[in-house]
C-alpha positions as CSV (number, residue, x, y, z in Angstrom):
1,M,-49.2,81.7,78.8
2,K,-50.7,82.4,75.3
3,P,-52.7,79.5,73.7
4,V,-51.6,77.8,70.6
5,R,-53.8,79.3,67.9
6,K,-51.7,79.1,64.8
7,A,-50.1,76.2,62.9
8,V,-47.4,76.2,60.1
9,F,-47.5,73.5,57.4
10,P,-44.2,73.4,55.5
11,V,-45.4,72.0,52.1
12,G,-42.8,73.5,49.7
13,G,-40.8,70.3,49.2
14,L,-40.3,68.8,45.7
15,G,-41.4,65.2,46.6
16,T,-38.6,63.7,44.6
17,R,-38.9,60.3,46.3
18,F,-42.3,59.9,44.7
19,L,-41.5,60.9,41.1
20,P,-43.0,60.7,38.6
21,A,-46.3,60.7,40.6
22,T,-45.3,64.1,42.1
23,K,-44.2,65.8,38.9
24,A,-47.5,67.6,38.6
25,V,-49.2,66.7,41.9
26,P,-47.8,67.8,45.3
27,K,-46.9,64.9,47.5
28,E,-49.1,66.4,50.2
29,M,-52.1,65.8,48.0
30,L,-51.4,62.1,47.6
31,P,-54.4,60.3,49.1
32,V,-54.4,57.8,52.0
33,V,-57.6,55.9,51.4
34,D,-59.9,58.9,50.7
35,K,-58.2,62.0,52.0
36,P,-55.0,63.7,50.9
37,L,-52.2,63.7,53.4
38,I,-52.5,67.5,54.0
39,Q,-56.1,67.1,55.1
40,Y,-55.2,64.6,57.8
41,A,-52.8,67.1,59.2
42,V,-55.3,70.0,59.1
43,D,-58.0,67.8,60.7
44,E,-55.4,67.0,63.5
45,A,-54.8,70.7,64.0
46,R,-58.5,71.5,64.2
47,E,-59.1,68.8,66.8
48,A,-56.3,70.5,68.9
49,G,-58.2,73.8,68.8
50,I,-55.9,75.5,66.3
51,E,-57.7,78.3,64.5
52,E,-55.3,79.6,61.8
53,M,-53.5,77.5,59.3
54,I,-50.4,78.8,57.5
55,F,-49.1,76.9,54.5
56,V,-45.6,77.5,53.3
57,T,-45.7,76.5,49.7
58,S,-43.6,76.8,46.5
59,R,-44.1,76.7,42.8
60,G,-46.4,74.0,41.6
61,K,-48.3,73.7,44.9
62,G,-51.5,75.4,43.7
63,A,-53.5,72.2,44.2
64,I,-53.1,72.5,47.9
65,E,-54.7,76.0,47.8
66,D,-57.4,74.7,45.5
67,H,-58.2,71.8,47.8
68,F,-59.1,74.1,50.7
69,D,-61.1,76.5,48.5
70,I,-64.8,76.4,47.8
71,A,-65.3,74.3,44.6
72,Y,-68.4,76.1,43.4
73,E,-69.0,74.0,40.2
74,L,-68.5,70.7,42.1
75,E,-70.7,71.7,45.0
76,T,-73.5,73.1,42.8
77,T,-73.5,69.9,40.8
78,M,-73.6,67.7,43.9
79,A,-76.4,69.8,45.4
80,D,-78.4,69.5,42.1
81,R,-78.0,65.7,42.3
82,D,-78.9,65.6,46.0
83,K,-75.4,64.4,47.0
84,D,-74.2,64.7,50.6
85,L,-72.0,67.9,50.7
86,S,-70.8,67.1,54.3
87,I,-68.0,65.0,52.8
88,L,-66.3,68.2,51.8
89,D,-66.5,69.9,55.2
90,G,-62.9,69.2,56.1
91,S,-61.7,70.8,52.9
92,R,-63.2,74.3,53.5
93,F,-61.9,77.2,55.5
94,A,-63.7,80.2,56.9
95,P,-62.4,83.5,55.6
96,G,-59.3,84.7,57.6
97,N,-58.5,81.2,58.9
98,V,-55.9,80.3,56.2
99,S,-52.8,82.0,54.8
100,F,-50.3,81.0,52.1
101,V,-46.7,82.2,51.9
102,R,-44.0,81.1,49.5
103,Q,-40.6,79.5,50.2
104,Q,-38.7,80.6,47.2
105,E,-35.6,78.4,47.8
106,P,-35.7,74.7,49.1
107,I,-33.1,75.3,51.7
108,G,-34.4,73.4,54.7
109,L,-37.2,73.1,57.3
110,G,-35.9,75.9,59.4
111,H,-36.0,78.3,56.4
112,A,-39.6,77.2,55.6
113,V,-40.7,77.9,59.1
114,W,-39.0,81.3,59.1
115,C,-40.9,82.2,55.9
116,A,-44.1,82.3,58.1
117,R,-42.7,84.7,60.7
118,H,-44.9,87.7,59.9
119,I,-48.1,85.7,60.2
120,V,-47.0,83.8,63.3
121,G,-46.0,87.1,65.0
122,D,-45.4,87.0,68.8
123,E,-47.5,83.9,69.5
124,P,-46.5,80.3,70.2
125,F,-47.3,78.1,67.2
126,A,-47.5,74.5,66.1
127,I,-45.6,72.9,63.2
128,F,-46.9,69.9,61.2
129,L,-44.9,67.9,58.7
130,P,-47.8,66.4,56.7
131,D,-45.9,63.5,55.3
132,E,-45.7,62.2,58.9
133,L,-49.2,60.7,59.4
134,M,-50.0,60.4,63.1
135,V,-53.1,58.3,64.0
136,G,-54.5,58.2,67.5
137,T,-57.4,59.1,69.7
138,P,-57.1,61.9,70.6
139,G,-54.8,63.1,67.9
140,C,-51.1,63.7,68.4
141,M,-51.3,67.6,68.5
142,K,-54.3,67.4,70.8
143,Q,-52.2,65.4,73.2
144,M,-49.3,67.9,72.9
145,V,-51.5,70.9,73.3
146,D,-53.0,69.4,76.5
147,A,-49.4,68.9,77.8
148,Y,-48.5,72.4,76.8
149,G,-51.3,73.7,78.9
150,R,-49.5,72.2,81.9
151,L,-45.9,72.8,81.0
152,G,-45.7,75.8,78.7
153,G,-42.5,76.5,76.8
154,N,-41.6,74.4,73.9
155,I,-42.8,70.8,73.2
156,V,-41.8,68.4,70.5
157,C,-43.4,65.0,69.8
158,G,-41.2,62.1,70.7
159,L,-41.2,58.6,69.3
160,E,-38.9,55.6,69.9
161,V,-37.2,54.1,66.9
162,P,-34.7,51.3,66.5
163,E,-31.1,52.4,67.2
164,D,-30.0,51.6,63.7
165,Q,-32.5,54.2,62.4
166,T,-31.5,57.2,64.5
167,S,-29.1,58.6,61.9
168,A,-32.2,59.4,59.7
169,Y,-33.9,61.8,62.2
170,G,-33.5,64.6,64.7
171,I,-32.8,62.8,68.0
172,I,-33.5,64.0,71.6
173,D,-30.8,64.1,74.3
174,P,-33.1,63.2,77.2
175,G,-33.2,64.3,80.8
176,A,-35.7,63.4,83.5
177,A,-38.8,61.5,82.4
178,D,-42.3,61.6,83.9
179,G,-44.7,59.3,82.1
180,P,-45.0,60.5,78.5
181,I,-43.1,63.7,79.3
182,T,-39.3,63.8,78.9
183,E,-37.1,66.8,79.6
184,V,-35.0,67.8,76.6
185,K,-31.4,68.5,77.3
186,G,-30.3,68.7,73.7
187,L,-31.1,67.9,70.1
188,V,-29.0,66.3,67.4
189,E,-29.9,66.4,63.8
190,K,-29.2,63.1,62.0
191,P,-26.4,61.9,64.2
192,V,-23.6,59.7,62.9
193,P,-24.5,56.0,63.4
194,G,-23.6,54.9,66.9
195,T,-23.4,58.4,68.4
196,A,-27.1,59.1,69.0
197,P,-27.8,60.2,72.7
198,S,-31.1,58.2,72.7
199,N,-33.5,56.5,70.3
200,L,-36.2,59.1,70.8
201,M,-36.8,60.9,67.5
202,I,-39.0,63.9,66.6
203,P,-41.7,62.8,64.2
204,G,-42.7,66.1,62.7
205,R,-44.9,67.7,65.4
206,Y,-43.7,70.8,67.3
207,I,-45.1,73.5,69.6
208,L,-42.6,76.4,69.7
209,Q,-42.3,79.8,71.1
210,P,-41.9,82.7,68.7
211,E,-38.3,83.4,69.8
212,V,-37.3,80.6,67.4
213,M,-37.9,83.0,64.5
214,G,-35.2,85.4,65.7
215,I,-32.7,82.5,65.9
216,L,-33.6,81.3,62.4
217,K,-33.1,84.8,61.0
218,D,-29.3,84.6,61.4
219,Q,-28.8,80.9,61.4
220,G,-26.3,79.3,59.0
221,R,-26.7,76.1,57.2
222,G,-26.2,72.8,59.0
223,A,-26.7,69.1,58.1
224,G,-27.4,68.6,54.4
225,N,-26.3,72.2,53.7
226,E,-29.8,73.3,54.9
227,I,-31.1,75.6,57.5
228,Q,-32.1,73.1,60.2
229,L,-35.0,73.8,62.6
230,T,-33.3,71.3,65.0
231,D,-30.3,73.6,65.3
232,A,-32.5,76.6,66.1
233,M,-34.4,74.7,68.7
234,A,-31.2,73.5,70.3
235,Q,-30.3,77.1,71.1
236,M,-33.5,77.6,73.0
237,I,-32.8,74.7,75.4
238,G,-31.8,76.0,78.8
239,K,-33.4,79.4,78.1
240,Q,-37.0,78.2,78.0
241,P,-38.8,75.1,79.2
242,F,-38.3,72.3,76.6
243,H,-39.9,68.9,76.7
244,A,-40.8,66.0,74.5
245,Y,-44.2,64.3,74.6
246,T,-44.3,60.6,73.7
247,F,-47.3,60.2,71.4
248,D,-49.8,57.4,72.3
249,G,-50.7,56.3,68.8
250,R,-49.4,55.2,65.4
251,R,-47.0,57.0,63.1
252,F,-46.6,56.3,59.3
253,D,-43.7,57.8,57.4
254,C,-45.6,58.8,54.2
255,G,-42.4,60.4,52.9
256,S,-41.3,56.9,51.9
257,K,-43.1,54.7,49.5
258,S,-43.3,51.8,51.9
259,G,-44.6,54.0,54.7
260,F,-47.2,55.5,52.3
261,I,-48.4,52.0,51.2
262,N,-48.5,50.8,54.9
263,A,-50.6,53.8,55.8
264,N,-53.1,53.0,53.1
265,I,-53.4,49.4,54.1
266,A,-53.7,50.2,57.9
267,L,-56.3,52.9,57.5
268,A,-58.3,50.8,55.0
269,L,-58.4,48.0,57.6
270,D,-59.6,50.6,60.1
271,N,-62.5,51.4,57.8
272,P,-65.5,49.2,58.5
273,E,-66.8,49.5,54.9
274,L,-63.4,48.6,53.3
275,E,-61.9,46.2,55.9
276,P,-63.6,42.9,54.8
277,E,-62.7,43.2,51.1
278,V,-59.2,44.6,51.7
279,R,-58.4,41.9,54.3
280,A,-59.7,39.2,52.0
281,F,-57.4,40.5,49.2
282,I,-54.4,40.6,51.5
283,E,-55.0,37.0,52.5
284,T,-55.0,35.9,48.8
285,L,-51.5,37.4,48.5
């Protein structure tokens, strides 16, 4: 069983729900307290032992590449002023540990993942949706990688949501469960309200075998007239082991304005330096 060394970050979306803020700034660069969303995802990947990061970008996403580059002028100025440079450690990559590829058409998550096929090669790989901020100790992907070491095959993160929200997500058709591990018998992308096989959704974390790329190559468009990753994964069920891992932690949907605001408040309250002032302000409201 090959280890999970590579991760794909689909970051080519337009971020229309946050306009006009995202007209010139990628939504993945919006900060939660003091780090952009994309860096939270990269930090989570590093904690899980992932070595190579693959960003699937589009036009106007150059700020993401710049963020993970060496900022020579900034670092030189900070060093001259005796500023602590360690605060920038998470935003640097060693040569060879990062790749950028373009998704030239916004036609779905499945298509974005397929754009990374040549770099993924014949290895299992992780997928992170950065606007899903997962907070836990250890991190979500570390928990999933540990489960992968026992189970192999394909693993998606699972999270329970209220039944009236299932139509907004990819939903798991569950089989046998053993603690946080649930056998996956099927997957349904954004089921019609009242038809979902469970209330267990997939919150943007995946470990998949490379065979999914061959399925995506010839896959037609599905829900939303897009090439859906869920549809490709569904074809692998029964041919390879497929499980869901229920994450022990918190999830913030930073693809929505309310979720993004909630994440800022929650993580500010987790910060010992910010918590007293932020809590006092909340109480005045």
